[in-house]
C-alpha positions, 0 to 999 in steps of 0.5 A: 982562854982561846975563843973558838973561831967562827970561821966553820960555821960559814960552811953551813951558810949555803945549805942554809939558804938553799933550805930557807929558800926551797923549804922554810920560805915556801912552808911559811907562805903556804900557811899564810895562803891557806887562810886567804881566797887567792888567785895568781893576781890577788888574795884576800884574807878570810881566816880559818874559812878554807880549813872549815870548808876543807874538813866538810869536804865529803871525800875527805873521810874516804881519803883519810882512811884510804891514805892510812890504809896505803901507807901501812900496806906499802910500808909493811911490805917494803920493810919485810921484802926489803928485808928478805931481798937484802939477806938473799942478796948479801948471801953466797949467791952467784950473780948477786951484783946483777941481781942487785941492779934488777931489784934496784931498777924500778926505783930509777923508772918514772912513776908516771911511766910505771903507773901507765904501763901497770894500767895497761898490764892491769887491764881486765879485758886484754891485760897482760897479767889477766891474760896470763891467768886465764891461760892457767884457768883463772879468772883474773879480777878487775884490778883497778876497776873493782872498787874493793881491789883498786887502791890496794892494787896500786899499792903493790905497784908502789911496792914493786917500784919502791922496794929496790931502795929498801933493799939498797939501805938493808944491804947497807945495813947488813954489810956493815955487821962486823964479821966477827959475829957471824964467825962466832955464830958459826963456831956455835953451831948457828945455822942461817935461821939463827944468824938471821934472828939473832944477828941480822934483825937486831943489828940491821935495826937502824936500817929498818927505822930508815926504811919504815919512816922513809916508807910511811913518808912516802905512803901518807904524801902518795898521789902520782901513781894513784892519780896516773892509775886510778884518778881516785876512782872507780868513784871515790874508792882510791882517793887519798888526801893528796888526790882530794886536795889536787881535784880542789885545785883543778876546780880553781879552789887554790886556797882551799887546796892550799888549806889542804896542803897544811893539813896534810903536812901537819898530818904526816908531821903528827904521825911520823915525828912521834914514831921517829923518836919512839923507834930511835928511843928504843934503838938507843935503849937497845 
């Protein structure tokens, strides 16, 4: 019996080393340092005290609620808008190559730059958005200063910036559908809406799963755009878990903020892994 050579497996070694150094090692280090009171030069093991203190944080419940709302809103809008834009940009539309570039461009722009730009545009007194609404007689709200609107305003900016990636994934999924399905539907007299419902929607399911998982992870881990636009304000109304953790780090509670990162990692894992398993199982059954 011929023995299989181990030679091909050596090609996994560089990727395994990079993955271990850049992901596994910091992850295990974080779990350890979350159990300590540490500075750059010293650390003291204190057990679960950091976790106990973290869960007593007054802003934590609000931060968890905001994180879930932000993740669900951004994920849902990216899935819906990404799919609709992909259908439009794979149709017989003139200048569709240019329009694809326009839709994808915000993905390439710095998140901090986007946040600062929209902070100016959404200024309630002198921002371009409210000035434009004023021209048609509408009194624009305080997008980032109204506690009931701040989080959703940032979420809409997040969707504007990230929908291009969702659209690109959907375009790849749609163009991979064999043309024979559309030709058969055309022979049967199916219209665009029927093609979308019976061909595009079910056969683009792998793209939907990918966009859902990526968008949900991004929403649960959101920090930079929220911090650039509201810093968790007004008050704590747009605080998410990541911004609560960052405020603890700014205050010098390094062990406490590390424990918060571990909690966030576990929460994201607990939500995303079962969801990914469920969606992929449904895909196999379909």
